[in-house]
Each structure stands twice: as structure tokens, then as C-alpha cells.
Steps between C-alpha positions, in 0.01 A plus 500: 500500500648833389569756771300821462691803390586757768292757319199269522550457876523872564199564278296247698606663830416840353156395381397302810640715779239606753681834534486768235821494290616775262796505260617863487760722336712766674299780340173388661365286220326170561580223250281228649249439781379161622134400549520573874611856419212542257254375764652726766470815285182404316672562167626297206868434449503721191344787695748462785792502254360808328458690830843410635599539864383858519153390396453223752657660808274736698627858469491532881743211538878534497664460162552128459850523365611749765343290773676185390827685454475636853423154640784346297741750656392364838558144382140413415323556168158492666238765574129580526295721269155527344398382153210664322238258364296552185195604707704776667536325835837457661646171615791485746783272391840388615750502214837337455730546203773294335719648225657299218637537145327307223657327203473820298702690758208699638488598869160376620331437834243255629262663746286277719201661673306331780151622586503637856128575517421215745794602722406866485143415597627284785731778615208743491288266714792454738562875516131562570504233767811649659346847487185370668705316762710810561186711536361257756825497696522878490142536624528246783462626855745229600871569466673304222877469457688302232855387575755334275697182566742692725218651700535849352174693469429564133140622509243624752146628493368827652350319801838354591659844488219648710521229767879521514494880491772496235560606143616280212858616553487364858360164390634401159830316509480434874467152650306369797827487693530880496527621861305816419172305523553469877312169491386345829291204608180531700693452823721798410811295417695563180370335184816391309494593132581146390185384681277740307228295324627611157852376574370174645294444184801575277707240687236231541262558212218472752233768551474672836166618641376742763840589642463801731780755502550847640676750272637845570403771250751776416297741715556268799146363519466130574258314273395137517448294186385146420706352217448225241768400250479284187788377280531606138631215285679482167383338177586156640252553782766403753775760534405791730570820308348743747227551753184705529415624847160634597425664832236706671514743789365349823615782730144608579389142555785441744413822681138388535613153608715657770213719612278194518766306694534791743122517536474126567783526752313779679181294499686200639657718766160644590352151517783384724455799729125443509540133587756587767250747647230232499740255669579760765131561554441127558790489745351791695198281569723202588811646665609159629584393143662828391730445204356154427367581154815674380728223633275236346508691171882498498512126573244423227694707247828325587342154471354592158844618382653171614232322295613694193198724455548813286589806704181683401290211633708489821441872551125464445494215752686721749242777459208258540649338809540840668119517524420129529335560841303808393177316585587526870360852480157335526597292807415658839804670657449324833538167325817606315661639814397223740820394685375149573377206294188564291169325554350295219263785409781755502715276283217471247490880487874510428461231232261731315777750416602340164141536375482858624830568324352369178194723531718807564733444203287317243458811282868601505669488158834320553729289279421196717161398647580667832160445665489128417857446616424666833184293544703180445808564717366281786390216272691169521573245226303223672189715541544556875545877464248784493279675401394263217698180554665515159740225394810462279493693175191692609736714708695762303884473510533842666265396779709183558815710541329741740369205704855378572644849558208589730548196724879538521477869594221443751684216676834681523348830621415587861136494605351620832380149581832325412863577427650481148570144388828394339561480128561125538157464660340697216683300232398179674136608486528587131684177413256295702214617281686499168259369240185494713470860618781669314620492138817282485669735253448796734622305803811381316580854385480627860724217622759577233499864603550426870718187495712551187513878472492599866186708455402718796139599555433874482474668838383854421147615453 
């Protein structure tokens, strides 16, 4: 089989190329145009050759020859311009040129033009999308900062500048490690620049969320911000090429939170003072047990801590225990102050004080069910207690703790009708009824406190 002639091969490439191909002369003439060129320009080959380069290149475009000469001087015979179609519309193209000398000694050039219309349209869509994105970022009330792979700030939005109290010249080019931010944590300690969420994201590639930081504005004002950071990745979707940080000003929120915390603290202090006053009032009616409620409250709180209760719950238990005998207000004073043993009728009157305590406090709004706990503090696990003979899990945990603390304090305190009993005697009583009267967990916690930790019962009122 005979090999095709070189001329035949080049002619086939010329005719079947998907790009427009022109054979041109140095003076701007066009000797030939392939079918793709004819389709691109909407003209016949004869018409294209008649018009020459000047007739097919849009007048607003650079001169083709000058453009290619300029590119060639830079080492690349490639450039972009606009061709004019037969219907008057322009079509953007990328052109490359190759010069050669034909067999007749003529200096000619092959110009290849690739239609850029799809790329131009895509670029326009991308530009519109970027413009829309930029408009959104610029309009956001949240601060937005873009940083490069080294952490340098390359772009900000107006909200970021307003929150930071800085101008572009004080932001752009700086990194999160810049000491001028005066960054601190919520506890007031320094916030190292390398721990800034943006820098952490750059190192790890992981987003950071809701990181609270205090910054110092140039005018000296401290502002608090909540920061989120997200990595920006390269075309491979893996390499971190930068980071976008968004943040909003939470200074006012923190101020309100502090005001609320101060208000709650004042309320708690007022409640404590009120309960102390109530406890004092009860003791005035029963001077023989002065200080009993406050000592019992301290013991109950310490037992609860040993059991691992949260501090807030321990404090609430302490407050409740300080008024656990408030119902004694309804018991006749002569019964409370009787220096000798009570009669059966008198004892029944005393046993009514948990129910009276419930009635007095049942409408008080408290984190724990204060009235119910007070009503149950003389109940026993086996149902032998009063006023309702509750058993086991029917008795609230706080009431079980108070029951143990109440007995220990009462036994180790002096009474007009008997001297104070020893701690060993009190512990023996508690241990002897572990599981039937008293909650085993509470008993064990008290024993650990006394035996293992050397706990001393409070003595003051």
C-alpha cells in the first residue's frame, strides 16, 4: 500500500481541523481557509480570501500581525482578538501563528484560531457569580476576613473593619499572630497568635467554631468576638491554600450576660439572707437548739459533696437544710422549750412540724422541691418515719441526706435534758440503721468523711 504524500496529509489535517485555520501572506492576504474557518466566520472560503485579514478581524481588536509579533518577542506566538462574522457579530478567538517558506520561496504563515465564545461566556458567569458573592460579603453584618496560606490578611469586608475599629492599612498584610490585636481569652489570659482559629485551621485543615476572643481596638476599647474559620482548598480539594474567618461582635451579649449573672448572684444572696433570717427566727422560738439548722445544713452539704453532687446542688441543699425545721413555728413554744422529756401528746405536736414546713414553703419557687424535701426529712427507708411513712425511693435524695445530718447534729449537740453524745455514739446509731432507716450511700459518705478524712462537725451557729 502506497504511503500518502505529505501534501495529502497536511491537506487532510487542514480540512478536518476543528479549529479555524488560515494560510496567510505577510501583507495581510489570506490564501486559504478551512471549513472550520468558514463556519466560524459564516463566510465562504473565496469571500474570506477576498477580504483578507483586515476584513475578518474586528476593527476594535489589535492588529493581528502586530499582536503575534509582540507575543513572539515574548517567546509565544499566541494572543486573543475578535473576528467579525458575516452577520456583523464578533466572536472572540485565541490565535497562534507558525511561519514557514513554501517551495516557491514565499514567506507564509499558518494562523490557527480557536473559538473562545464558550470560555468567554463561562468567564462572564464566573465574574457575575464572584461579583454577587463579593456584594454579599461586603453587605454582611458579620465580619469576614480572607487569609492566604501564610496567614496574611488579603481581604476584609466593611463589617470586619468596623468591629476591629481599623482601616484596610491596619489589617491587610497582617497575620493573626500580630501582637497589636491584644487578644485575650475569656478568663483574661493571653490568647497566643498561633492558637487563633484561623492559624489552627491553616495547620490542621479543620474548621473551628464559636471560639470566643477579646480584642483590643486601636482606641483602647476591648471588644469580644465569636469566631468561625473554614479552610480554603486548592484545585485538588486537599491542599489548604488559605482560610476564611467570620466573626461577630458579642460584646453587648457578654455585658448583658454579666449583668444577668450579677443579678442572679444578688438574688441568691438575698435568698440566703432571707433563709438565714428564717432560721434565726425559728431558733428564737427554740433557744435550746440554737444553731442546729445551720450546723445541720453544713453537715448535709459536706455529705453531698463527698457523694459527688454538683456544687450548685450542694449549695441548694445547704439553703434548704437551713430552714428544714421552719414548721416548728407552728408548735407551741412551751413544748419546744420544755427542759424535760415530752409526753406522747407533746411529741405528736413536734412531729407535725415537717407538714407545717411544707404548708409554709409549698408556693416558694426554688430550683429543688424545697417544701417536699422538708416534709420528708423525718421519713425513714423502712416506712417507720413521719409524717407519711414513706419508704425507699419515695423519699427524695435530699431528704435522705438531711435525715442523716439531722440525727448526727442532734446527737452530738448539748440539750437541756441530756449532755452532748460522742461522735462514736452518733456514728454507731447511724451505722446501726444503715439500710433500714438511712440511705446506705449517705451513711457511707459520712463515714468516709469522719474516718478517712478526719472530718470535724461544725461547731458555730
